[in-house]
ZADOSE-88719 format. One line per 10 residues: number of its first residue (from 1); for each residue z, x, y of N, C-alpha, C. Coordinates in steps of 0.1 Angstrom, whole numbers, plus 2048, in hexadecimal, padded with zeros to 3 digits. Layout:
<lumlos>
NUM = Z/X/Y/Z/X/Y/Z/X/Y ~ ...
</lumlos>
This chain:
<lumlos>
1 = 542/F42/6AF/544/F4D/6B7/543/F5A/6AF ~ 53B/F63/6B4/53A/F70/6AC/548/F77/6AD ~ 54A/F80/6A2/556/F86/6A0/55B/F8F/6AC ~ 551/F95/6B3/555/F9E/6BE/55B/F96/6C9 ~ 557/F89/6CB/55D/F81/6D5/56A/F7B/6D1 ~ 56C/F78/6C4/579/F74/6C0/583/F7F/6C3 ~ 57F/F8B/6C0/588/F97/6C3/58B/F97/6D2 ~ 581/F95/6DA/584/F96/6E9/58D/F8B/6EE ~ 58B/F7F/6E8/593/F74/6EC/5A1/F76/6E8 ~ 5A4/F7B/6DC/5B1/F7E/6D8/5B8/F89/6E0
11 = 5B0/F93/6E3/5B6/F9E/6EB/5BA/F99/6F9 ~ 5B1/F91/6FF/5B4/F8B/70D/5C0/F82/70C ~ 5C1/F79/702/5CB/F6F/702/5D9/F75/6FD ~ 5D8/F7E/6F4/5E5/F83/6ED/5E8/F91/6EF ~ 5E0/F99/6F6/5E2/FA7/6F7/5F0/FAB/6FD ~ 5F4/FA2/706/601/FA4/70D/60C/F9C/707 ~ 609/F95/6FC/613/F8B/6F6/619/F91/6E9 ~ 611/F99/6E2/616/F9D/6D5/613/FAC/6D3 ~ 619/FB2/6C9/617/FC0/6C7/609/FC3/6C1 ~ 605/FCF/6C2/5F7/FD3/6BD/5F7/FD0/6AE
21 = 601/FD2/6A7/601/FCF/698/5FF/FC0/696 ~ 607/FB8/69D/605/FA9/69C/5F7/FA5/6A0 ~ 5F2/FAA/6AB/5E4/FA6/6AF/5DA/FAA/6A5 ~ 5DB/FB6/69F/5D2/FBA/694/5D2/FB0/688 ~ 5DE/FAC/684/5DF/FA3/679/5D9/F95/67C ~ 5DC/F90/688/5D6/F84/68D/5C7/F85/68D ~ 5C2/F90/692/5B3/F91/693/5AD/F92/686 ~ 5B3/F99/67C/5AD/F99/66E/5AC/F8B/668 ~ 5B6/F83/66A/5B6/F76/664/5AC/F6D/66B ~ 5AB/F6F/678/5A2/F67/680/593/F6A/67C
31 = 590/F77/67B/582/F7B/677/57F/F77/669 ~ 589/F77/660/586/F74/652/582/F65/650 ~ 584/F5D/65A/57F/F4F/659/570/F4E/658 ~ 569/F58/65D/55B/F59/65C/555/F5F/64F ~ 55D/F60/645/558/F64/638/54F/F59/632 ~ 548/F5C/628/53E/F53/622/544/F46/61F ~ 550/F46/618/557/F3A/614/55A/F31/621 ~ 560/F38/62B/564/F31/637/558/F2B/63E ~ 54D/F32/63F/541/F2D/646/53A/F21/63F ~ 539/F22/631/532/F18/62A/53A/F0C/626
41 = 546/F0F/621/54F/F05/61B/559/EFF/624 ~ 55B/F04/630/566/EFF/638/562/EFD/647 ~ 55A/EF2/64A/556/EF0/658/562/EED/661 ~ 56D/EE9/65B/579/EE6/664/57F/EF3/669 ~ 57C/EFF/663/580/F0C/669/579/F0E/676 ~ 56E/F07/679/566/F0B/685/563/EFF/68E ~ 569/EF4/68C/566/EE8/693/557/EE4/692 ~ 551/EE7/686/543/EE3/684/542/ED5/67F ~ 535/ED0/67F/532/EC3/679/53A/EB7/67F ~ 53E/EB9/68B/546/EAE/692/553/EAB/68C
51 = 559/EB4/684/565/EB2/67D/571/EB5/685 ~ 573/EAE/690/57E/EB1/69A/58B/EAE/694 ~ 58D/EA3/68E/59A/E9F/688/59E/EA9/67D ~ 594/EAC/675/597/EB6/66A/59B/EC3/66F ~ 594/EC8/679/597/ED5/67F/5A4/ED5/686 ~ 5A7/ECB/68D/5B4/ECA/694/5C0/ECA/689 ~ 5BE/EC3/67E/5C7/EC3/674/5C9/ED1/66E ~ 5BE/ED8/66C/5BE/EE5/667/5C7/EEE/670 ~ 5C5/EED/67D/5CD/EF5/687/5DC/EF2/685 ~ 5DF/EE5/684/5ED/EE1/683/5F3/EE5/675
61 = 5EB/EE5/66B/5F0/EEA/65E/5F3/EF9/65E ~ 5EA/F00/665/5ED/F0F/666/5F9/F12/66F ~ 5FB/F09/679/606/F0B/682/613/F09/67A ~ 613/EFF/671/61E/EFC/669/621/F08/65F ~ 617/F0E/65A/618/F19/651/61F/F25/659 ~ 61A/F27/665/620/F31/66E/62E/F2F/670 ~ 632/F22/673/640/F1F/676/649/F21/66B ~ 644/F1F/65F/64C/F20/653/64C/F2D/64C ~ 643/F37/651/641/F43/64B/64E/F4C/64B ~ 651/F51/63F/65D/F59/63E/65B/F67/643
71 = 64F/F6B/644/64C/F79/649/642/F78/655 ~ 643/F80/65F/63A/F80/66B/62C/F81/667 ~ 629/F89/65D/61B/F8B/659/614/F7E/655 ~ 61C/F76/64E/616/F69/64A/614/F60/656 ~ 61D/F61/660/61B/F59/66C/60F/F5E/674 ~ 60D/F6B/675/601/F70/67C/5F4/F6C/675 ~ 5F4/F6C/668/5E8/F68/660/5E5/F59/663 ~ 5EF/F51/663/5ED/F43/665/5E8/F40/674 ~ 5EE/F48/67D/5E9/F46/68B/5DB/F4B/68D ~ 5D8/F56/686/5CA/F5B/687/5C0/F51/682
81 = 5C3/F4A/677/5BA/F40/672/5B9/F34/67C ~ 5C4/F2F/681/5C3/F24/68B/5BC/F28/698 ~ 5BE/F34/69C/5B8/F39/6A8/5A9/F39/6A7 ~ 5A4/F3D/69B/596/F3D/699/590/F2F/69C ~ 596/F25/696/591/F17/697/592/F13/6A6 ~ 59D/F16/6AD/59F/F12/6BB/594/F18/6C3 ~ 591/F25/6C1/587/F2C/6C9/579/F26/6C6 ~ 576/F24/6B9/568/F1F/6B6/566/F11/6BC ~ 570/F09/6BF/56F/EFC/6C5/566/EFD/6D1 ~ 568/F07/6D9/560/F08/6E6/552/F0E/6E4
91 = 550/F15/6DA/543/F1B/6D7/53A/F12/6CE ~ 540/F09/6C7/539/F00/6BE/538/EF2/6C3 ~ 53E/EEE/6CE/53D/EE1/6D3/537/EE0/6E1 ~ 536/ED4/6E6/530/ED3/6F4/53B/ED1/6FE ~ 547/ED6/6FB/552/ED5/705/54E/EDB/712 ~ 548/EE7/712/545/EEE/71F/53B/EE6/727 ~ 531/EE1/720/527/ED9/727/52D/ECC/72D ~ 536/EC6/726/53D/EBA/72B/545/EBE/738 ~ 54C/EC9/737/553/ECE/743/54A/ED0/74F ~ 53F/ED6/74C/535/ED9/757/531/ECC/75D
101 = 52F/EC1/755/52A/EB5/75A/533/EAE/764 ~ 53F/EB2/765/548/EAC/76E/544/EAF/77D ~ 53E/EBA/77F/53A/EBE/78D/52C/EC1/78F ~ 524/EC3/784/517/EC8/785/50E/EC0/77A ~ 501/EC0/77D/4F8/EBB/772/4FA/EC4/766 ~ 4F9/EBE/75A/4FB/EC5/74D/4F3/ED2/74D ~ 4F9/EDE/74B/4F1/EEA/74A/4E9/EEB/73E ~ 4EC/EE3/734/4E4/EE3/728/4D6/EDF/72B ~ 4D4/ED6/735/4C7/ED1/739/4C0/ED9/744 ~ 4C7/EE4/748/4C1/EEB/754/4B4/EF1/750
111 = 4A9/EEF/759/49C/EF3/755/49A/F02/753 ~ 4A3/F0A/759/4A1/F19/757/4A9/F1E/74B ~ 4B1/F16/745/4BB/F1B/73B/4B3/F21/72F ~ 4AA/F19/729/4A4/F1D/71D/49C/F2A/71F ~ 495/F2B/72B/48E/F37/72E/497/F43/72F ~ 4A2/F41/736/4AC/F4C/738/4B1/F51/72B ~ 4B5/F47/722/4BA/F4A/715/4B1/F53/70D ~ 4A4/F4F/70C/49B/F55/703/497/F63/708 ~ 496/F65/715/490/F71/71A/49B/F7C/71D ~ 4A6/F77/721/4B0/F81/726/4BE/F7B/727
121 = 4C6/F7D/71C/4D4/F77/71C/4DC/F7B/729 ~ 4DA/F88/72D/4E2/F8C/739/4DE/F85/745 ~ 4D1/F82/746/4CC/F7A/751/4D2/F6C/751 ~ 4D4/F67/745/4DA/F5A/743/4E8/F59/749 ~ 4EF/F64/746/4FD/F65/74B/4FD/F66/75A ~ 4F4/F6E/75F/4F3/F6F/76E/4EF/F62/774 ~ 4E7/F5A/76D/4E2/F4E/772/4ED/F44/775 ~ 4F9/F44/76E/504/F3B/771/508/F3D/77F ~ 509/F49/784/50C/F4B/792/501/F48/79B ~ 4F4/F4B/798/4E9/F49/7A0/4E7/F3A/7A2
131 = 4EA/F32/798/4E8/F23/799/4F3/F1C/7A0 ~ 4FD/F23/7A5/508/F1D/7AC/512/F16/7A3 ~ 513/F1A/797/51D/F15/78E/52B/F19/791 ~ 536/F12/78D/543/F16/791/547/F23/78A ~ 551/F2A/78F/556/F37/789/55A/F34/77B ~ 558/F3E/772/55B/F3C/764/56A/F39/762 ~ 572/F3F/76B/581/F3E/769/585/F30/76D ~ 57D/F28/773/581/F1A/777/581/F10/76C ~ 57B/F13/761/57B/F0A/756/589/F06/751 ~ 58B/EFA/74D/598/EF6/747/595/EF3/738
141 = 599/EFC/730/597/EFA/722/5A0/EF1/71B ~ 5A9/EEB/722/5B3/EE2/71C/5B4/ED5/723 ~ 5A8/ED1/729/5A7/EC4/730/5A9/EB8/726 ~ 5B4/EB0/727/5B7/EA6/71D/5AB/E9C/71C ~ 5A5/E98/727/59A/E8F/727/58E/E94/71F ~ 58B/EA0/722/57F/EA6/71B/582/EA8/70C ~ 58E/EAC/709/592/EAE/6FA/590/EA1/6F2 ~ 590/E96/6F9/58E/E89/6F2/582/E81/6F8 ~ 579/E89/6FE/56D/E82/704/565/E7B/6F9 ~ 560/E6F/6FD/558/E67/6F3/54B/E6E/6EF
151 = 546/E77/6F7/53A/E7E/6F4/53C/E8C/6EE ~ 548/E90/6EC/54B/E9D/6E6/546/E9E/6D8 ~ 53E/EA8/6D5/539/EAA/6C8/537/EB9/6C5 ~ 535/EBC/6B9/533/ECA/6B5/527/ECB/6AC ~ 521/ED7/6AB/515/ED9/6A4/516/ED7/695 ~ 50D/ED0/68F/50C/ECF/680/505/EDB/67B ~ 50A/EE1/670/504/EED/66A/4FB/EE8/65E ~ 4EE/EEA/660/4E4/EE6/656/4E2/EF1/64C ~ 4EA/EF1/641/4E8/EFA/636/4DD/EF5/62D ~ 4D5/EFE/627/4D6/F0D/628/4CD/F13/633
161 = 4C6/F0A/63A/4BD/F10/645/4C5/F19/64F ~ 4D0/F14/653/4D7/F1B/65E/4DE/F28/658 ~ 4DD/F2B/64C/4E2/F38/647/4D9/F43/64C ~ 4CD/F40/650/4C4/F49/656/4C8/F4D/664 ~ 4D1/F45/66A/4D5/F47/678/4DB/F55/67A ~ 4E1/F5B/670/4E8/F68/671/4DE/F73/673 ~ 4D1/F70/671/4C6/F7A/672/4BE/F77/67F ~ 4C1/F7E/68A/4BA/F7A/697/4AB/F78/697 ~ 4A3/F7F/68F/495/F7C/68F/492/F6E/68A ~ 49B/F68/682/498/F5B/67C/49D/F50/685
171 = 4A4/F53/690/4AA/F48/698/4A0/F3E/69E ~ 495/F43/6A3/48B/F3A/6A8/486/F30/69D ~ 484/F35/691/47F/F2D/686/48A/F22/683 ~ 497/F27/682/4A1/F1D/67F/4A2/F12/689 ~ 4A0/F15/696/4A1/F0B/6A0/495/F01/6A0 ~ 48A/F06/69A/47F/EFD/698/481/EF3/68C ~ 489/EF7/683/48B/EF0/677/497/EE6/677 ~ 4A0/EE8/680/4AD/EE0/680/4AD/ED7/68D ~ 4B4/ECC/68C/4B5/EC3/698/4BE/EC9/6A3 ~ 4BD/EC2/6AE/4C4/EC6/6BA/4D3/EC5/6B9
181 = 4D8/EBE/6AF/4E7/EBD/6AE/4EC/EC8/6A5 ~ 4E4/ED2/6A2/4E8/EDC/699/4F0/EE7/6A0 ~ 4F7/EEF/697/4FE/EFB/69D/4F4/F04/6A3 ~ 4E8/F06/69E/4DE/F0F/6A4/4DB/F0B/6B2 ~ 4DA/EFF/6B5/4D7/EFA/6C3/4E3/EFA/6CC ~ 4EF/EF7/6C6/4FB/EF4/6CF/504/F00/6D1 ~ 503/F0A/6C8/50D/F14/6C9/50E/F1D/6D5 ~ 51A/F21/6D9/51C/F2B/6E4/523/F37/6DE ~ 51D/F3C/6D3/523/F47/6CC/522/F55/6D2 ~ 519/F57/6DB/517/F64/6E1/510/F62/6EE
191 = 50E/F6C/6F6/507/F6B/703/4F9/F66/702 ~ 4F3/F68/6F6/4E5/F64/6F4/4E4/F55/6F5 ~ 4EF/F4E/6F4/4EF/F3F/6F5/4ED/F3A/703 ~ 4EE/F43/70D/4EC/F3F/71B/4F8/F3F/724 ~ 4F7/F3A/730/501/F3B/73A/50E/F33/737 ~ 50E/F2A/72E/51B/F23/72A/524/F2C/722 ~ 51F/F37/71C/527/F3F/713/534/F44/71A ~ 534/F4A/726/540/F50/72B/54B/F45/72E ~ 546/F39/731/54F/F2E/732/557/F2A/725 ~ 54F/F2B/71A/555/F28/70D/55F/F33/70A
201 = 55D/F3F/70E/566/F4A/70B/573/F48/713 ~ 572/F45/720/57D/F42/729/586/F37/723 ~ 57F/F2C/71F/587/F21/71A/58E/F25/70D ~ 587/F2D/704/58D/F31/6F8/59A/F3A/6FA ~ 599/F42/705/5A5/F4A/708/5B1/F41/70C ~ 5AE/F37/714/5B8/F2E/718/5BE/F26/70C ~ 5B5/F22/703/5BA/F1A/6F8/5C2/F23/6EE ~ 5BE/F30/6EC/5C5/F39/6E3/5D3/F3B/6E8 ~ 5D5/F3D/6F5/5E2/F3F/6FA/5EA/F33/6F9 ~ 5E5/F27/6FB/5EC/F1B/6FA/5F0/F18/6EB
211 = 5E7/F1B/6E2/5EA/F1A/6D4/5F5/F24/6D0 ~ 5F5/F30/6D5/5FF/F3A/6D2/60D/F35/6D7 ~ 60D/F30/6E3/61A/F2B/6E8/61F/F1F/6E0 ~ 616/F16/6DC/61B/F0B/6D3/620/F10/6C6 ~ 619/F1A/6C1/61D/F20/6B4/62B/F27/6B5 ~ 62D/F2E/6BF/63A/F34/6C1/645/F29/6C2 ~ 642/F1F/6C9/64C/F14/6CB/64F/F0E/6BD ~ 644/F0C/6B5/647/F07/6A7/64F/F10/69F ~ 64C/F1D/6A0/654/F27/699/663/F27/69D ~ 665/F26/6AA/672/F25/6AF/67A/F19/6AA
221 = 673/F0D/6AA/67A/F01/6A5/67D/F02/696 ~ 674/F09/68F/676/F09/680/67F/F14/67C ~ 67E/F20/682/685/F2C/67D/68E/F33/687 ~ 68E/F2F/694/697/F34/69E/690/F40/6A6 ~ 698/F44/6B0/693/F4D/6BA/690/F5B/6B4 ~ 698/F5F/6AA/695/F6C/6A3/687/F6C/69D ~ 683/F61/697/676/F61/691/66B/F61/69B ~ 66E/F5B/6A7/664/F5C/6B2/662/F6B/6B6 ~ 66D/F72/6B8/66D/F80/6BB/665/F88/6B1 ~ 668/F85/6A4/661/F8D/69A/652/F8A/699
231 = 64F/F7D/69D/641/F7A/69D/639/F81/6A8 ~ 640/F84/6B3/63A/F8C/6BE/639/F9B/6BA ~ 643/F9F/6B2/644/FAD/6AD/643/FB7/6B9 ~ 64B/FB4/6C3/64A/FBD/6CF/657/FC4/6D1
</lumlos>
């Protein structure tokens, strides 16, 4: 997920939950996960390469750090890191497509999707409504069955070829060079990915709020109610 959308997800999920200072610190830590080291050396930060168990462990490890943090700033940083992973789950996996399959033919195979994506991303977003798809807000980002679905998978990043993905003019070339199980083909990182993108954002907002509530509960169990209040910094 591009940084601008991580920011938007955090604002929607936590804007009314924490102070501006806390949100800024959480956001900094979240965005820093996309530094070079995080992108190349830590696929578990992003639910890449099908590393679901490793990514879930990373989230829980960061939650434990937040719960044990002596200072709110350390808790905010840990939550920022785990929130990045939780949000990328929806933009780097086929969760949204699996959710769509429950009531509709898979939008991934919709005959108009590739044309809409390539010619006009805004048209692709409008297409979701035009094709009779459910409201974006109806997605359940925490469906237990889908979170353990046997066909759940995430994109594999084919380095070094996919390093070119950050340069939009090279994206068509990258997609010609890498398999369909790649991040290049599977990602929902921006509206250019097509009409599934807003569903991934909505699911990421739901998951971020749920992870925040779980983290506050862990802080309360570990350090008490005063630490919870300090973590909100309100």
